[in-house]
N, C-alpha and C positions, 0 to 999 in steps of 0.2 A: 419464518423461512431463517434458514441458517445464514448467518454472514461469517466473513472471516476476519481477520484481525491484520490490521496493518498501524506502523508506526514509523513517524518520521526521526524517530531518535533512537539510539540504541538501548535496548531494554537494559535494565539493571538487576535483573532475578529472571529466573530460568533461562539463562542467554542460550543454552544448547537447544531450547526448543523452538526457535525463533531461526528463520530463513532469511538472508541476507540478500537484496536482488536490487536491479535497476528499472525504473519505470518506462515502460516502454510505449504505452498509450492510456489515456484515460476515456472515460465514458459515464454516461449514467443511465439507467436503466429501470424502469419502474418504481423511480422517486430516490433510487440506490445508487451510490458512487461504485463505478467499476473501473480496477486499475489492472491493466495486464505487466504484468513484472517478471522479469528474467534472471533466475537465481545465476549465481558465479558459476555454477556448474552446468549452465546452459540451457537449464529447464524454463519453460516459458507457462507462465500459471496466471488464471485470471481469478481476482479478486472481489467480492462483493461486499460492501460496507454500507451502512447507512449513509445517507448524505451528510449529516451533521459530523461523522467521523471522516468523510471524505475531504470536507471543509477545514476540519481541525488538521489533518495531515499535511495539506498544502500548506495550511498558516503557520506550522511547524517548520515547514522547509524552508521558511524565509525568503520568499518567491518575490521576485517586484512584481507590482501591479500588472496583471495581464500576462505574466509569465508562466510558462507551461512547466508543469512538473518533470514532463518527460526527460529522461538523464539522471533524473534524482535518486540517491541512495535511500532505502526503505528497508524496513525488517516485517517479517508477515509471518502467519500462521495460518493454514487452511483450517476451516472448522474440522474438528474433530481429530486434527492431527496435533 
């Protein structure tokens, strides 16, 4: 299964290949983490990553225990993009 790339911190390399957006919703599906993100240009995109990557992103967002990542800024790349 192809998975997308998502980061909680601004990338330091190939910055022009990443899009910045805001998390609108999170979910899980088939053992994967699903993030719905809205880009600064207003495009809504669904990103699918492994559950481990989803947990890592949430950890790096420095959220309080039980706090939702909704509203957090992330950087992402759709698979093949």
